[in-house]
N, C-alpha and C positions, 0 to 999 in steps of 0.2 A: 504494499499500500504506499509506504513512504517512498519507494523507489519510483513508482508510477506518478505520484503527485510531484515529486521532484522534477522528474524528467518531462512530464506532459504539461504541468501547470506552472512550474517554476516556483515551487513553494520554498520559503527560506525557513531557517530555524525559528525565527521569531514568529512566522506565520503558523508553523506547526505548533508551537507552544501555545499560541492564542486560540487556535481552533480545537486542540486536543488537550484541554486543561485537565481532564480527568485522568489523563496518563502521567505517570510519574517520570517524565523525561526531563533531562538536564540540557541546558543550552550547549555546553561543551560536548556532551555526548552527541547531540544532534549535529553539531558542527563537524565532528570527527566523522560521523556516519554520511553526512551529505558530501563531504569532501571525498570520501571513499567512492561514493556513487558517481560523482563527477570525474574522478580520476580513472576508474576502471569500468564504470557502467554496471557494477555489480556490487554486492555486499559480501560476496564469498571471500573466504581466506585465500591469499595468493600462495601458490606453492612455493616452497623454499623460504617462506617467512617464518619466524619463530626461532627458538632456541635449537641448536643442533643436538642430535641424540648423542648420548655418551656411549663410551666404549662397552659398558656393561649392558646397556639397553639394546644395542645392536644384536645381541645374541652370540657374541663371540666368547665362547666358554674358555678359550685358550687364555685370554686375558685374566679371567677370574682365577683360573688355576695357577697362573704365574704369580699373580699378587698374593694368592694364598700361600704358596711355597715360600715367597720371600718374606711375608709377614710373620709366619709362625715358625717356632723352633721345631726342629725334628726331634723325635723322641730319642733316637739313637745318637744324635749330635746336638747336645745342649749348646745354647748361646749361639745358634746360627741364624737367629732372626735378623731382620733388617729394620733400619729406622725408617720413618715416613719419607724423609729426604732421599734416602738410598733407594726406596721403591719407586719414587717419582722419577 
């Protein structure tokens, strides 16, 4: 609805706030949304935006295993653990 009113009728954030008083919208939130509609023509998330996935989230079990081996002392080799800086 907001997208259509913006593109077809040229609604501004102030006009949205005046005509839809019952909604709990903020001016800054509408400004952000309208700028996104103007920029891309959509309100969908752009692929590639956001925080990159971590090595653990990717599913690489090898990283988890390597860190576990570095971080923990071996039972038959006491005091072979690594510090956080050494692991990094």
